[in-house]
C-alpha positions as CSV (number, residue, x, y, z in Angstrom):
1,M,0.0,0.1,-0.1
2,L,1.1,3.4,-0.6
3,L,0.3,6.8,1.2
4,G,-1.4,9.6,-0.5
5,K,-3.4,12.8,-0.4
6,V,-6.7,13.1,-2.3
7,T,-6.3,16.3,-4.6
8,G,-9.4,16.3,-6.9
9,T,-12.0,14.4,-8.8
10,V,-12.1,12.7,-12.1
11,V,-15.5,12.8,-14.2
12,A,-15.8,10.3,-17.1
13,T,-19.4,10.1,-18.5
14,R,-18.4,7.7,-21.2
15,K,-16.4,4.5,-19.9
16,D,-16.3,0.8,-20.0
17,D,-19.4,-0.8,-18.6
18,N,-17.2,-2.4,-15.8
19,L,-16.4,0.9,-14.5
20,V,-19.9,2.4,-14.4
21,G,-20.8,3.6,-10.7
22,L,-17.4,4.0,-9.6
23,R,-16.0,7.2,-8.4
24,F,-12.6,8.4,-9.5
25,L,-10.3,10.7,-7.4
26,M,-6.9,12.2,-8.1
27,V,-4.2,11.0,-5.5
28,R,-0.9,12.7,-5.1
29,E,1.6,10.1,-3.4
30,L,3.2,11.0,-0.2
31,D,6.3,9.8,1.7
32,T,6.2,9.1,5.5
33,D,6.9,12.9,6.3
34,L,3.8,13.8,4.2
35,A,6.0,15.3,1.6
36,E,4.6,14.9,-2.0
37,T,6.8,12.4,-4.1
38,G,5.8,14.2,-7.6
39,K,3.7,10.9,-8.6
40,M,0.1,11.2,-9.3
41,V,-2.7,8.6,-10.0
42,V,-6.3,8.3,-10.7
43,A,-7.8,5.8,-8.2
44,V,-11.1,4.3,-7.7
45,D,-12.6,5.2,-4.2
46,A,-13.6,2.1,-2.4
47,V,-14.1,3.8,1.0
48,G,-15.9,7.3,0.5
49,A,-12.8,9.4,0.7
50,G,-13.0,13.3,0.0
51,V,-10.7,15.7,-1.3
52,G,-7.6,16.7,1.3
53,E,-8.0,13.5,3.1
54,V,-4.7,11.3,3.6
55,V,-5.4,7.9,2.2
56,L,-3.8,4.4,1.8
57,Y,-4.2,3.2,-1.8
58,A,-2.9,0.1,-3.6
59,S,-1.8,0.0,-7.3
60,G,-1.3,-3.0,-9.8
61,S,-2.9,-6.3,-9.4
62,S,-3.6,-5.5,-5.6
63,A,-6.0,-2.7,-6.7
64,R,-8.5,-5.3,-7.9
65,N,-8.7,-7.1,-4.4
66,T,-11.6,-4.9,-2.8
67,T,-15.1,-5.8,-3.1
68,V,-15.7,-2.7,-5.0
69,T,-13.1,-3.2,-7.5
70,K,-13.0,-7.2,-7.9
71,D,-12.6,-8.3,-11.7
72,R,-12.7,-4.6,-12.8
73,P,-9.9,-2.8,-15.1
74,V,-8.4,-0.6,-12.5
75,D,-5.0,0.1,-11.6
76,A,-5.3,2.1,-8.3
77,T,-7.9,1.8,-5.5
78,I,-8.1,3.7,-2.3
79,M,-8.5,1.2,0.5
80,A,-8.3,3.3,3.6
81,I,-8.7,6.8,5.1
82,V,-5.8,7.6,7.4
83,D,-6.7,8.7,10.9
84,E,-3.1,8.8,12.3
85,L,0.5,8.4,11.0
86,E,3.2,7.6,13.5
87,V,6.9,6.9,12.3
88,D,9.6,5.9,14.8
89,G,7.3,6.9,17.8
90,I,6.8,10.4,16.4
91,S,3.2,11.5,15.2
92,Q,3.4,12.7,11.7
93,Y,-0.3,13.2,11.0
94,R,-3.6,13.1,13.1
95,K,-6.9,13.8,11.4
């Protein structure tokens, strides 16, 4: 899993039938200090995340292992909304 921040939404009115009903969000990858790495992905939202939230997401074949994305053609899925991040005993983030 990767750490990221939701920065926006993606609207696609025409898409493959297997993607109908899915919500797409722009996610900017973060490191453990919450600094942006420069990478961005479009991810399917499986948990109801919102813009500005810190999230955990998976990419590649792991992205298709949620109830929402099973057997769908997706490459990134938001799987959790982060409440707190602690690294080496130091709190880096608290919602």
